[in-house]
VMD Tcl script that draws the C-alpha trace (Angstrom):
set ca {
  {-24.82 88.85 -160.14}
  {-28.14 90.66 -160.26}
  {-27.49 94.32 -161.15}
  {-30.41 95.40 -158.96}
  {-28.43 94.49 -155.85}
  {-25.34 96.50 -156.84}
  {-26.50 99.73 -155.05}
  {-27.18 97.74 -151.87}
  {-23.71 96.22 -152.02}
  {-22.24 99.70 -152.50}
  {-24.09 101.02 -149.45}
  {-22.93 97.98 -147.44}
  {-19.25 98.54 -148.26}
  {-19.68 102.29 -147.83}
  {-20.86 101.69 -144.25}
  {-17.82 99.47 -143.63}
  {-15.54 102.11 -145.18}
  {-16.84 104.75 -142.80}
  {-16.41 102.46 -139.78}
  {-12.83 101.53 -140.71}
  {-12.01 105.21 -141.39}
  {-13.07 106.12 -137.85}
  {-11.07 103.21 -136.43}
  {-7.96 104.26 -138.39}
  {-8.35 107.86 -137.19}
  {-8.63 106.67 -133.59}
  {-5.44 104.63 -133.89}
  {-3.64 107.53 -135.56}
  {-4.50 110.15 -132.95}
  {-5.23 108.21 -129.75}
  {-3.67 104.79 -130.19}
  {-0.18 103.64 -129.11}
  {2.77 104.89 -131.07}
  {3.65 102.71 -134.02}
  {7.27 103.03 -132.98}
  {6.60 101.36 -129.61}
  {6.76 97.85 -131.04}
  {5.91 95.52 -133.87}
  {2.43 94.66 -132.62}
  {0.93 98.19 -132.75}
  {2.52 98.62 -136.19}
  {1.03 95.32 -137.41}
  {-2.39 96.32 -136.04}
  {-2.26 99.65 -137.85}
  {-1.22 97.94 -141.06}
  {-4.13 95.47 -140.78}
  {-6.63 98.29 -140.24}
  {-5.21 100.25 -143.22}
  {-5.41 97.19 -145.49}
  {-8.99 96.55 -144.37}
  {-9.80 100.21 -145.05}
  {-8.21 99.97 -148.50}
  {-10.23 96.85 -149.34}
  {-13.62 98.28 -148.36}
  {-12.91 101.57 -150.20}
  {-11.91 99.69 -153.36}
  {-15.04 97.51 -153.08}
  {-17.25 100.56 -152.54}
  {-15.78 102.41 -155.50}
  {-16.22 99.38 -157.78}
  {-19.89 98.87 -156.94}
  {-20.69 102.60 -156.60}
  {-19.51 102.98 -160.20}
  {-21.99 100.23 -161.16}
  {-19.16 98.17 -162.59}
  {-19.16 94.82 -160.73}
  {-16.80 93.40 -163.34}
  {-14.01 95.56 -161.92}
  {-13.35 93.16 -159.05}
  {-9.61 92.71 -159.56}
  {-8.53 95.57 -157.27}
  {-10.96 94.63 -154.43}
  {-9.81 90.99 -154.64}
  {-6.16 92.06 -154.30}
  {-7.14 94.28 -151.36}
  {-9.02 91.43 -149.70}
  {-5.96 89.18 -149.95}
  {-3.68 91.89 -148.57}
  {-6.15 92.41 -145.71}
  {-5.90 88.73 -144.78}
  {-2.11 88.88 -144.97}
  {-1.98 91.88 -142.61}
  {-4.29 90.25 -140.05}
  {-2.28 87.01 -140.29}
  {0.90 88.94 -139.52}
  {-0.72 90.64 -136.52}
  {-2.05 87.35 -135.08}
  {1.29 85.60 -135.59}
  {3.07 88.41 -133.73}
  {0.60 88.08 -130.85}
  {1.19 84.35 -130.63}
  {4.99 84.57 -130.73}
  {6.60 85.21 -127.31}
  {9.09 88.02 -127.22}
  {11.47 86.21 -124.83}
  {14.10 84.26 -126.82}
  {14.26 81.49 -124.19}
  {10.61 80.55 -124.86}
  {11.27 78.98 -128.23}
  {9.42 75.80 -127.34}
  {6.22 77.87 -127.09}
  {6.30 79.25 -130.66}
  {3.61 78.50 -133.19}
  {3.68 75.00 -134.72}
  {5.88 74.89 -137.77}
  {3.16 74.09 -140.29}
  {0.76 76.93 -139.49}
  {2.77 80.02 -140.45}
  {4.02 78.63 -143.79}
  {0.47 77.52 -144.58}
  {-0.79 81.06 -143.99}
  {1.82 82.67 -146.24}
  {1.39 79.97 -148.87}
  {-2.33 80.69 -148.96}
  {-1.74 84.46 -149.30}
  {0.96 84.01 -151.94}
  {-1.08 81.48 -153.92}
  {-4.12 83.73 -153.95}
  {-2.08 86.76 -155.13}
  {-0.33 84.75 -157.84}
  {-3.62 83.32 -159.12}
  {-5.22 86.75 -159.33}
  {-2.21 88.13 -161.17}
  {-2.45 85.19 -163.55}
  {-6.01 86.22 -164.37}
  {-4.97 89.85 -164.87}
  {-2.07 88.91 -167.13}
  {-4.22 86.50 -169.17}
  {-2.34 83.35 -168.15}
  {-5.51 81.73 -166.84}
  {-9.22 82.39 -167.26}
  {-12.60 80.74 -167.40}
  {-14.44 78.53 -164.96}
  {-11.31 76.66 -163.92}
  {-9.68 79.90 -162.80}
  {-12.82 80.98 -160.89}
  {-13.14 77.63 -159.13}
  {-9.49 77.69 -158.02}
  {-9.84 81.31 -156.90}
  {-12.79 80.37 -154.69}
  {-10.80 77.48 -153.27}
  {-7.85 79.74 -152.40}
  {-10.22 82.36 -150.97}
  {-11.73 79.70 -148.69}
  {-8.35 78.58 -147.32}
  {-7.58 82.08 -145.99}
  {-10.52 82.42 -143.53}
  {-10.03 78.79 -142.46}
  {-6.40 79.48 -141.53}
  {-7.41 82.78 -139.94}
  {-9.98 81.05 -137.78}
  {-7.33 78.56 -136.66}
  {-5.07 81.44 -135.61}
  {-7.91 83.10 -133.68}
  {-8.87 79.85 -131.98}
  {-5.28 79.18 -131.01}
  {-4.89 82.71 -129.67}
  {-8.02 82.43 -127.52}
  {-7.01 79.03 -126.09}
  {-3.38 79.96 -125.59}
  {-3.84 83.24 -123.74}
  {-3.40 83.21 -119.95}
  {-6.46 83.53 -117.73}
  {-5.70 87.10 -116.67}
  {-5.51 88.25 -120.33}
  {-8.73 86.63 -121.59}
  {-10.75 89.76 -120.81}
  {-8.34 91.85 -122.90}
  {-8.20 89.62 -125.96}
  {-11.86 88.53 -126.13}
  {-13.17 91.45 -128.29}
  {-10.41 90.92 -130.88}
  {-11.14 87.18 -131.10}
  {-14.87 87.76 -131.47}
  {-14.38 90.42 -134.16}
  {-11.92 88.50 -136.33}
  {-13.63 85.17 -135.65}
  {-16.95 86.62 -136.84}
  {-15.37 87.95 -140.03}
  {-13.61 84.66 -140.79}
  {-16.67 82.50 -140.08}
  {-18.82 84.66 -142.36}
  {-16.23 84.41 -145.15}
  {-16.00 80.64 -144.69}
  {-19.74 80.40 -145.26}
  {-19.62 82.78 -148.24}
  {-16.79 81.04 -150.11}
  {-17.72 77.46 -149.18}
  {-21.26 78.05 -150.43}
  {-19.89 79.56 -153.64}
  {-17.48 76.66 -154.07}
  {-20.18 74.09 -153.44}
  {-22.94 75.56 -155.64}
  {-20.72 77.34 -158.20}
  {-22.19 80.77 -157.44}
  {-22.13 83.34 -154.67}
  {-25.03 83.69 -152.29}
  {-26.31 87.11 -153.39}
  {-27.81 87.98 -149.99}
  {-24.64 87.00 -148.14}
  {-22.47 89.00 -150.54}
  {-24.75 92.01 -150.13}
  {-24.36 92.14 -146.34}
  {-20.63 91.37 -146.27}
  {-19.74 95.02 -145.77}
  {-22.35 95.37 -142.99}
  {-20.88 92.35 -141.20}
  {-17.45 93.96 -141.20}
  {-18.92 97.27 -140.04}
  {-20.55 95.48 -137.09}
  {-17.21 94.00 -136.02}
  {-15.35 97.33 -136.06}
  {-16.66 98.39 -132.57}
  {-15.20 95.17 -131.16}
  {-11.85 95.98 -132.75}
  {-12.04 99.45 -131.22}
  {-12.81 97.94 -127.80}
  {-9.84 95.60 -128.20}
  {-7.50 98.54 -128.88}
  {-8.81 100.33 -125.76}
  {-8.23 97.28 -123.54}
  {-4.79 96.39 -124.90}
  {-1.93 98.84 -124.83}
  {0.93 96.34 -124.86}
  {-1.10 93.67 -126.73}
  {-0.83 90.86 -124.19}
  {2.74 89.89 -123.63}
  {1.45 86.91 -121.59}
  {0.84 84.42 -124.38}
  {1.56 80.74 -123.87}
  {0.91 77.94 -126.32}
  {-0.39 74.80 -124.63}
  {-0.62 71.36 -126.14}
  {-4.39 71.55 -125.85}
  {-4.40 74.69 -128.01}
  {-2.22 73.05 -130.65}
  {-4.34 69.89 -130.55}
  {-7.55 71.81 -131.19}
  {-5.87 73.96 -133.82}
  {-4.53 70.93 -135.64}
  {-7.96 69.28 -135.47}
  {-9.60 72.41 -136.83}
  {-6.99 72.67 -139.59}
  {-7.45 69.05 -140.65}
  {-11.23 69.46 -140.58}
  {-10.91 72.57 -142.75}
  {-8.71 70.78 -145.28}
  {-11.17 67.90 -145.35}
  {-14.11 70.23 -146.00}
  {-12.22 72.14 -148.69}
  {-11.23 68.89 -150.41}
  {-14.78 67.56 -150.32}
  {-16.10 70.92 -151.57}
  {-13.81 70.61 -154.61}
  {-15.08 67.09 -155.26}
  {-18.65 68.37 -154.91}
  {-18.01 71.01 -157.56}
  {-16.81 68.46 -160.09}
  {-19.65 66.08 -159.18}
  {-22.16 68.80 -160.00}
  {-20.27 69.94 -163.09}
  {-20.02 66.47 -164.64}
  {-23.18 64.96 -163.15}
  {-25.62 66.39 -165.65}
  {-29.21 66.21 -164.51}
  {-28.13 64.22 -161.46}
  {-25.41 66.69 -160.52}
  {-27.28 68.71 -157.88}
  {-28.79 65.62 -156.21}
  {-25.41 63.89 -156.10}
  {-23.87 67.05 -154.69}
  {-26.39 67.12 -151.80}
  {-25.74 63.44 -151.12}
  {-22.01 64.14 -151.09}
  {-22.59 67.04 -148.65}
  {-24.44 64.75 -146.25}
  {-21.73 62.08 -146.55}
  {-19.06 64.73 -145.91}
  {-20.71 66.01 -142.72}
  {-21.39 62.46 -141.54}
  {-17.77 61.45 -142.09}
  {-16.55 64.56 -140.27}
  {-18.79 63.80 -137.28}
  {-17.56 60.19 -137.13}
  {-13.93 61.34 -137.30}
  {-14.39 63.95 -134.56}
  {-16.12 61.41 -132.29}
  {-13.50 58.71 -132.91}
  {-11.14 58.13 -130.02}
  {-8.58 56.60 -132.37}
  {-8.49 59.72 -134.56}
  {-8.15 62.00 -131.53}
  {-5.37 59.79 -130.18}
  {-3.45 59.94 -133.46}
  {-3.72 63.74 -133.61}
  {-2.68 64.10 -129.96}
  {0.37 61.86 -130.46}
  {1.24 63.75 -133.66}
  {1.13 67.09 -131.85}
  {3.11 65.87 -128.86}
  {5.77 64.22 -130.98}
  {6.42 66.90 -133.58}
  {5.54 70.27 -132.05}
  {6.76 70.10 -128.44}
  {9.91 69.21 -126.57}
  {7.89 67.14 -124.08}
  {5.01 64.91 -125.03}
  {2.74 65.82 -122.10}
  {1.37 69.03 -120.69}
  {2.00 67.93 -117.10}
  {-0.24 70.54 -115.54}
  {-3.20 69.45 -117.64}
  {-2.45 65.76 -117.16}
  {-2.20 66.09 -113.40}
  {-5.34 68.16 -113.05}
  {-7.28 65.73 -115.24}
  {-5.99 62.69 -113.34}
  {-6.81 64.27 -109.97}
  {-10.31 65.18 -111.14}
  {-10.80 61.62 -112.38}
  {-9.79 60.09 -109.05}
  {-11.90 62.55 -107.06}
  {-15.06 61.86 -109.05}
  {-16.06 58.73 -107.07}
  {-16.33 57.84 -103.39}
  {-16.72 54.05 -103.29}
  {-13.76 51.63 -103.61}
  {-15.28 49.83 -106.61}
  {-15.93 53.06 -108.51}
  {-12.51 54.35 -107.44}
  {-10.92 51.33 -109.12}
  {-12.70 52.17 -112.36}
  {-11.48 55.77 -112.13}
  {-7.89 54.65 -111.57}
  {-8.02 52.56 -114.74}
  {-9.64 55.39 -116.72}
  {-7.09 57.94 -115.51}
  {-4.01 55.83 -116.32}
  {-5.45 54.66 -119.64}
  {-6.12 58.25 -120.77}
  {-2.42 59.07 -120.43}
  {-1.42 56.50 -123.06}
  {-4.61 56.44 -125.20}
  {-5.51 52.96 -123.94}
  {-9.13 51.79 -124.42}
  {-9.23 49.38 -121.46}
  {-7.53 47.89 -118.43}
  {-7.79 45.77 -115.27}
  {-6.98 46.49 -111.63}
  {-5.47 43.95 -109.23}
  {-5.58 44.75 -105.49}
  {-4.18 42.87 -102.53}
  {-6.64 41.00 -100.33}
  {-7.22 42.09 -96.76}
  {-4.73 40.52 -94.41}
  {-1.77 40.73 -96.86}
  {-3.12 37.98 -99.15}
  {-2.88 37.48 -102.91}
  {-3.45 40.09 -105.59}
  {-6.82 39.57 -107.26}
  {-8.63 41.27 -110.12}
  {-11.17 43.61 -108.54}
  {-12.13 45.94 -111.42}
  {-11.93 45.76 -115.20}
  {-12.81 48.00 -118.13}
  {-13.14 46.66 -121.69}
  {-11.06 43.61 -120.81}
  {-12.05 40.00 -119.99}
  {-12.17 38.72 -116.39}
  {-9.18 36.89 -114.97}
  {-9.89 34.86 -111.81}
  {-6.28 33.74 -111.33}
  {-4.69 35.29 -108.21}
  {-1.11 36.54 -108.15}
  {0.86 35.63 -104.98}
  {2.82 38.47 -103.34}
  {6.04 36.41 -103.54}
  {5.72 35.65 -107.28}
  {8.44 36.86 -109.70}
  {6.06 39.45 -111.20}
  {5.07 40.94 -107.84}
  {8.62 40.93 -106.51}
  {9.94 42.60 -109.67}
  {7.33 45.36 -109.47}
  {8.01 45.91 -105.75}
  {11.80 45.98 -105.97}
  {12.13 47.98 -109.20}
  {8.93 50.04 -109.39}
  {9.17 49.83 -113.19}
  {6.34 49.96 -115.69}
  {6.49 46.68 -117.61}
  {6.02 46.98 -121.37}
  {4.94 43.51 -122.47}
  {5.77 44.24 -126.12}
  {9.31 45.20 -125.14}
  {9.54 42.17 -122.85}
  {8.68 39.81 -125.70}
  {11.28 41.42 -127.98}
  {14.03 42.13 -125.43}
  {13.47 40.03 -122.28}
  {17.03 40.78 -121.09}
  {15.98 44.38 -120.33}
  {13.88 43.06 -117.44}
  {16.60 40.90 -115.84}
  {15.13 37.73 -114.27}
  {11.47 38.71 -114.67}
  {9.13 35.81 -115.48}
  {5.72 36.76 -116.83}
  {2.96 34.50 -115.39}
  {0.85 32.44 -117.76}
  {-2.38 34.32 -117.02}
  {-0.76 37.63 -118.03}
  {0.68 36.18 -121.24}
  {-2.75 34.83 -122.18}
  {-4.66 38.02 -121.28}
  {-5.90 39.46 -124.62}
  {-4.58 42.91 -125.45}
  {-2.36 43.25 -122.36}
  {0.26 45.95 -122.96}
  {1.54 47.81 -119.87}
  {1.71 46.76 -116.21}
  {1.72 49.80 -113.90}
  {2.54 49.22 -110.18}
  {0.60 51.12 -107.51}
  {3.26 51.87 -104.90}
  {3.11 53.52 -101.48}
  {6.61 53.78 -100.13}
  {8.11 50.32 -100.43}
  {4.78 48.49 -100.53}
  {2.61 47.67 -103.53}
  {-1.13 47.88 -102.95}
  {-1.88 46.58 -106.44}
  {-1.15 46.99 -110.13}
  {-2.98 47.95 -113.32}
  {-2.77 46.12 -116.64}
  {-3.55 48.45 -119.57}
  {-4.74 47.34 -123.01}
  {-2.99 48.18 -126.28}
  {-3.30 51.85 -127.24}
  {-5.49 53.12 -130.05}
  {-2.44 54.39 -131.92}
  {1.23 53.37 -131.78}
  {3.00 55.11 -128.86}
  {6.68 55.06 -128.05}
  {6.83 54.14 -124.36}
  {9.95 56.12 -123.48}
  {11.29 57.46 -120.19}
  {8.72 60.27 -120.15}
  {5.77 57.90 -120.39}
  {7.29 55.58 -117.76}
  {7.89 58.42 -115.29}
  {4.39 59.81 -115.76}
  {2.74 56.42 -115.25}
  {4.87 55.59 -112.21}
  {4.11 58.92 -110.56}
  {0.41 58.65 -111.37}
  {0.43 55.09 -110.01}
  {1.78 56.36 -106.68}
  {-0.97 58.97 -106.48}
  {-3.62 56.40 -107.40}
  {-2.28 54.06 -104.70}
  {-2.60 56.87 -102.14}
  {-6.21 57.51 -103.17}
  {-7.04 53.79 -102.97}
  {-5.36 53.42 -99.58}
  {-7.23 56.43 -98.26}
  {-10.53 55.05 -99.55}
  {-9.84 51.63 -98.02}
  {-8.93 53.22 -94.69}
  {-12.14 55.25 -94.76}
  {-14.20 52.13 -95.46}
  {-12.43 50.27 -92.65}
  {-13.13 53.15 -90.26}
  {-16.81 53.20 -91.20}
  {-16.99 49.44 -90.72}
  {-15.29 49.74 -87.33}
  {-17.79 52.43 -86.32}
  {-20.67 50.18 -87.33}
  {-19.23 47.36 -85.24}
  {-18.70 49.78 -82.38}
  {-22.33 50.89 -82.54}
  {-23.46 47.25 -82.68}
  {-21.23 46.30 -79.76}
  {-22.48 49.25 -77.72}
  {-26.09 48.27 -78.44}
  {-25.27 44.65 -77.57}
  {-23.78 45.80 -74.28}
  {-27.04 47.57 -73.46}
  {-29.00 44.43 -74.27}
  {-26.66 42.23 -72.20}
  {-27.00 44.62 -69.29}
  {-30.80 44.42 -69.42}
  {-30.65 40.63 -69.76}
  {-28.45 40.52 -66.67}
  {-31.09 42.39 -64.72}
  {-33.82 40.04 -65.98}
  {-31.72 36.98 -65.07}
  {-31.11 38.43 -61.61}
  {-34.83 38.97 -61.14}
  {-35.69 35.42 -62.27}
  {-32.94 33.95 -60.10}
  {-34.32 35.69 -57.04}
  {-37.79 34.40 -57.87}
  {-36.51 30.80 -58.11}
  {-34.82 31.10 -54.71}
  {-38.09 32.21 -53.11}
  {-40.10 29.54 -54.96}
  {-38.77 26.77 -52.64}
  {-40.35 28.48 -49.63}
  {-43.48 30.04 -51.13}
  {-44.51 27.64 -53.89}
  {-47.79 26.85 -52.10}
  {-48.66 30.51 -51.54}
  {-51.31 31.65 -54.09}
  {-50.16 35.27 -53.86}
  {-46.59 34.24 -54.62}
  {-47.77 32.16 -57.54}
  {-49.68 35.12 -58.93}
  {-46.68 37.39 -58.44}
  {-44.40 34.80 -60.09}
  {-46.64 34.62 -63.15}
  {-46.63 38.43 -63.43}
  {-42.82 38.48 -63.10}
  {-42.36 35.83 -65.79}
  {-44.79 37.65 -68.08}
  {-42.93 40.94 -67.55}
  {-39.57 39.24 -68.21}
  {-40.82 37.66 -71.43}
  {-42.22 40.98 -72.66}
  {-38.98 42.74 -71.80}
  {-36.87 40.13 -73.64}
  {-39.16 40.44 -76.67}
  {-38.57 44.19 -76.73}
  {-34.82 43.62 -76.42}
  {-34.90 41.30 -79.41}
  {-36.77 43.93 -81.46}
  {-34.27 46.58 -80.39}
  {-31.35 44.36 -81.35}
  {-32.88 43.65 -84.76}
  {-34.09 47.17 -85.61}
  {-31.37 49.28 -84.01}
  {-30.59 51.15 -80.84}
  {-33.79 53.20 -80.90}
  {-36.60 51.41 -79.02}
  {-39.78 50.67 -80.94}
  {-42.86 52.81 -80.42}
  {-43.56 56.54 -80.20}
  {-42.86 58.77 -77.23}
  {-45.99 59.84 -75.33}
  {-47.02 61.20 -71.93}
  {-45.75 59.08 -69.02}
  {-47.15 59.43 -65.48}
  {-44.05 59.57 -63.30}
  {-45.96 58.97 -60.06}
  {-47.25 55.63 -61.35}
  {-43.73 54.71 -62.50}
  {-42.08 55.25 -59.13}
  {-44.99 53.49 -57.35}
  {-44.47 50.38 -59.50}
  {-40.75 50.47 -58.82}
  {-41.40 50.67 -55.08}
  {-43.79 47.69 -55.17}
  {-41.34 45.65 -57.28}
  {-38.48 46.25 -54.87}
  {-40.85 45.41 -52.01}
  {-41.54 42.01 -53.59}
  {-37.77 41.51 -53.84}
  {-37.45 41.99 -50.08}
  {-36.13 45.56 -49.99}
  {-37.91 48.73 -48.92}
  {-37.87 51.90 -50.98}
  {-39.49 55.05 -49.60}
  {-41.63 56.58 -52.37}
  {-42.93 60.14 -51.94}
  {-44.86 62.42 -54.31}
  {-47.36 65.26 -53.89}
  {-48.90 65.54 -57.35}
  {-48.99 63.40 -60.38}
  {-46.56 64.82 -62.96}
  {-46.06 63.60 -66.51}
  {-43.27 63.84 -69.05}
  {-42.94 62.77 -72.68}
  {-41.01 59.56 -73.33}
  {-41.17 55.75 -73.47}
  {-42.72 54.35 -70.32}
  {-40.64 51.16 -70.29}
  {-37.35 53.01 -70.76}
  {-38.15 55.63 -68.11}
  {-39.12 52.90 -65.69}
  {-35.89 51.08 -66.50}
  {-33.79 54.23 -65.96}
  {-35.34 55.11 -62.60}
  {-35.38 51.44 -61.62}
  {-31.69 51.15 -62.46}
  {-30.89 54.13 -60.22}
  {-32.98 52.61 -57.42}
  {-31.27 49.21 -57.79}
  {-27.82 50.83 -57.70}
  {-28.86 52.68 -54.54}
  {-30.04 49.42 -52.93}
  {-26.79 47.65 -53.94}
  {-24.72 50.44 -52.36}
  {-26.79 50.56 -49.15}
  {-27.00 48.11 -46.25}
  {-30.45 46.60 -45.51}
  {-30.62 48.85 -42.48}
  {-30.01 51.95 -44.60}
  {-32.53 54.15 -46.37}
  {-33.32 54.43 -50.09}
  {-35.92 56.96 -51.24}
  {-37.52 58.11 -54.50}
  {-39.26 61.50 -54.54}
  {-41.17 63.38 -57.22}
  {-41.80 67.13 -57.25}
  {-42.26 70.11 -59.56}
  {-39.59 72.76 -60.15}
  {-40.81 75.41 -62.53}
  {-41.52 73.78 -65.88}
  {-39.70 70.57 -64.99}
  {-40.49 67.37 -63.16}
  {-37.77 66.35 -60.72}
  {-37.19 62.72 -59.69}
  {-34.64 62.20 -56.90}
  {-33.19 58.82 -56.01}
  {-31.20 59.05 -52.76}
  {-29.52 56.56 -50.49}
  {-27.40 56.46 -47.35}
  {-24.89 54.03 -48.81}
  {-21.14 54.05 -49.40}
  {-21.16 56.97 -51.87}
  {-18.66 57.80 -54.62}
  {-15.51 59.90 -54.77}
  {-15.53 63.21 -56.70}
  {-12.86 61.82 -59.04}
  {-15.04 58.85 -59.95}
  {-18.07 61.07 -60.54}
  {-16.06 63.47 -62.67}
  {-13.96 61.04 -64.71}
  {-15.69 57.65 -64.78}
  {-19.39 57.97 -64.04}
  {-21.72 57.90 -67.06}
  {-18.97 56.32 -69.17}
  {-19.36 52.78 -70.53}
  {-17.57 49.90 -68.85}
  {-16.88 51.94 -65.68}
  {-18.46 50.63 -62.47}
  {-17.88 50.56 -58.70}
  {-19.66 47.21 -58.30}
  {-17.83 43.90 -58.45}
  {-18.75 42.28 -61.76}
  {-20.67 45.36 -62.95}
  {-20.52 46.39 -66.61}
  {-20.95 50.14 -66.17}
  {-23.57 50.25 -68.95}
  {-26.71 51.15 -67.00}
  {-25.63 54.62 -65.86}
  {-24.28 55.45 -69.32}
  {-27.50 54.33 -71.06}
  {-29.64 56.19 -68.50}
  {-27.79 59.48 -68.95}
  {-27.95 59.12 -72.76}
  {-31.71 58.59 -72.75}
  {-32.42 61.45 -70.35}
  {-30.48 63.80 -72.66}
  {-32.46 62.53 -75.66}
  {-35.65 63.59 -73.85}
  {-34.27 67.09 -73.29}
  {-33.62 66.44 -69.62}
  {-30.63 66.48 -67.33}
  {-29.12 64.16 -64.73}
  {-27.22 65.54 -61.72}
  {-25.18 63.68 -59.09}
  {-24.35 64.64 -55.52}
  {-22.29 62.04 -53.68}
  {-19.85 61.83 -50.81}
  {-17.96 58.71 -49.68}
  {-19.48 57.19 -46.54}
  {-22.56 59.46 -46.56}
  {-24.53 58.38 -49.60}
  {-25.55 59.53 -53.09}
  {-28.40 61.52 -54.58}
  {-29.26 61.29 -58.30}
  {-31.49 64.12 -59.54}
  {-33.31 63.58 -62.84}
  {-34.86 66.72 -64.38}
  {-37.40 66.12 -67.15}
  {-39.60 68.51 -69.20}
  {-43.20 68.55 -67.98}
  {-45.93 67.16 -70.19}
  {-49.19 69.03 -69.45}
  {-52.34 66.99 -70.12}
  {-55.65 68.96 -69.92}
  {-59.01 67.36 -69.29}
  {-61.01 70.57 -69.97}
  {-60.85 73.17 -72.76}
  {-59.80 76.78 -72.36}
  {-63.34 77.84 -73.33}
  {-64.70 75.96 -70.32}
  {-62.22 77.73 -68.04}
  {-63.28 81.15 -69.38}
  {-66.97 80.36 -68.79}
  {-66.26 79.32 -65.21}
  {-64.27 82.50 -64.65}
}
mol new
graphics top color blue
foreach p $ca { graphics top sphere $p radius 0.5 }
foreach p [lrange $ca 0 end-1] q [lrange $ca 1 end] { graphics top cylinder $p $q radius 0.2 }
display resetview
């Protein structure tokens, strides 16, 4: 090491010594009593060991004797041992009944083995049993294992703590995690390149000084040091993955050292190539589903009483099913959710056809298509329905007697990679079943796996049934809208047919009359145009084509009066001023004409039917009145303006409903005043549409 950097290193460790001294004084005078439990005592011991290490390091470099590193190295190892003890105590539940939540069996012995091996190797150097480059290389290797194991403990603590204790434990995890990560870089770099990074070693004391405020904050937030620790399978899985990755990196670092040592001139280049290959291999392993599956099965089999963390499995499965909204995508999600429970890379979904038909393959994932249907009365379907079991095809081939009289169909036996058949049950009915492919790693399909898959299959069946019911409801609504629109069209066609029929009856008597011929041509032309508009409405939807614009209501009621006059009936039309409203002229004429025709149908030829137009404030009012039979209050209140309700023999009850709907679309209102035996008055109120022929500037000049 460069002797010029020794004073800087001394100042760095001196800063850390001062910070740890203040932290120790705070714990001594203001912290919890060391007699209150093992955790405060372990924390105090860890702070004292850290203080001892930085003071020994400062004294060694302040004396300008970097060779005197034996005492600081011993202190560093003791510091790691004290922090390991504190973290292990935090992770161990105090309740004796929670033994299944203790740390995994390999982690604690690995920590103490690392501490003991490092102490023994340093004592071997001091006693002269080992020396030279071999001793230094092994010492670096042992020094690297300690921060790796420490980082695993911190990571497991952060993942295992309950949600309400995360705020309390976060400063401690950040402080120790920062120290361990820095040491991993320091020792891995030294192990790889056979020398310490001088800059990193210089600031090591400053790094520890920067983490002391976080440790102080952690002591202020935690008085009982989080009694709410739980160890989930996810935490153990990530810890095991991190541990294996650390071992892999340490092993490859050792190989890199020997490659550089024996590689001669090519040593450094080969070492860099090995570093790239190491990182590439680690990335491939972390991204491999097979590797993750093997680690997950290893953790579930050896470290826990139950294989699954049911809370996590259920939340993940529910999120998977809720991620899609279409039946096809829902089928994919069902396969993905069930396959994830048993580390399967593929599967197929069979659903029953509409109308209680055969089961057919509707969705598949990483498996070949199978067009063969499965009848609902087949041995496979009946076995799944009656038993509700999950069929393990590997077990069936080895022990067919376990499945009684079950006969596997030929298509299932020939399906490549088929492994498990999971029924999707709702009550006593089976909506379908899922065939899962062979898992990425060998899995013992025991009672726990069967129960989880059966329960998840029931939930998936409920989601699929709900999605199918929603799709059926939407389809029914579309048909309802189409039927309602068709009823409107049929109603208008009925009126056109009635008009043409009346014209044909009069043609026998007036065929030689030129005026009648002209009127007949106009009627036919109007009927053709109206039918063309109905065809466009039926093709494009319920909304009529065209844009709403100003409609002269006086002209509309005049045309209606003349049309009824040609049909042989008299309608009294009265208006004082020409008023306009915004809308579709044809539809407004059809609405008012429908009201006038209903009034004529309900009135004897000797009776009176009138249409009047007047202004009321900012509204145009059209009244259609008659002296006919009238309607009862109950009919007006309960049946009028509802589809398929009519007082006329053979009437469809569509016209009044369509008229009221359109008037409301225009922002208007339709009122009814009727009394049996005295007649009916329909009042249509529409917003006025003001059309000016002169500008406001012209009006001001005239004024």
